[in-house]
Structure formats: structure tokens, C-alpha cells
C-alpha positions, 0 to 999 in steps of 0.5 A: 638332761631336762625332764618334765612330767605333767598330768591332767584329767582323772576324776578331779580333772587336775591329774596327779601333779607335775615334776620338772628335772633340770640337771639335779634340780627338781621343781614339784607342782610348779612350787616346791624345789629340791635337789634330787639324790645321786641315786635318783639322778643315776636311775634317770640317766640309765632308764631306757627312753620310750621307743614308741609313742603310745596311742593318742585316744584317751579313756574318759576320766583317765589321768593323762601323762605328758613326758618330755625328755630333752625336747622329745614328748610322749603322751599316754593315759593310765588305762593303757600305758606303755611299760617304758612310759610307766617306769618314767612316771613311777620314778618321777612321781616318787621324787614328787612324793619325797619332795612333798613329804620333806615339805610337809615335815619342814612346815610342821616344825 
């Protein structure tokens, strides 16, 4: 399974980061790489894919999310996310946070 979450916009215009999952390999913000855990992989495999495509009009200063799963794409903003899209973003951004924490720990040693 190939999954990609990118973000843009928000007050800074830069979003909140990106995550690309290809099998068990994750790339965070285009530079940090790690292997996802079996638990993370299982959660990603079992979460429902979004059924609908959320609205396309975006709120000013909102973070815009773009999720691609095996070639299917959904976009939404943080002002009114569909629950299934929000679940995907939360899971993927949790993987991003874990990777950044590991990266910070290894660079401070």
C-alpha cells in the first residue's frame, strides 16, 4: 500500500508536514526515513478509506490536507474535515511525530 499525506496553508503557509508510506517504509517531510511498526501498519491496513470527497472550498488560513491512497486522492481543510479523513491524518501525523522524536533523540547524542 502506498499512502501520502501532504499539508499546506495555515498561518505560516507551510502546513504541518508530510508523510509518505510505501509498504513498511515511511518518509517524513521528504527527508527523515524510518520503518513503521507492525502495529502502525496494521492500523493503516484496517482503517476505512474515505468514502466521499470532502468539499473543495477552503477556509482562509486553514491547513489544507491532501491524502493519496494507492492513487485515489482526497483533499480537505482543518475547518471541516470528514471524520474518516481526520482519522487518516491523525494516524499519519502520529507516525510523523514519532519519527521526528526519534530523529531529535539520535541527533542529541
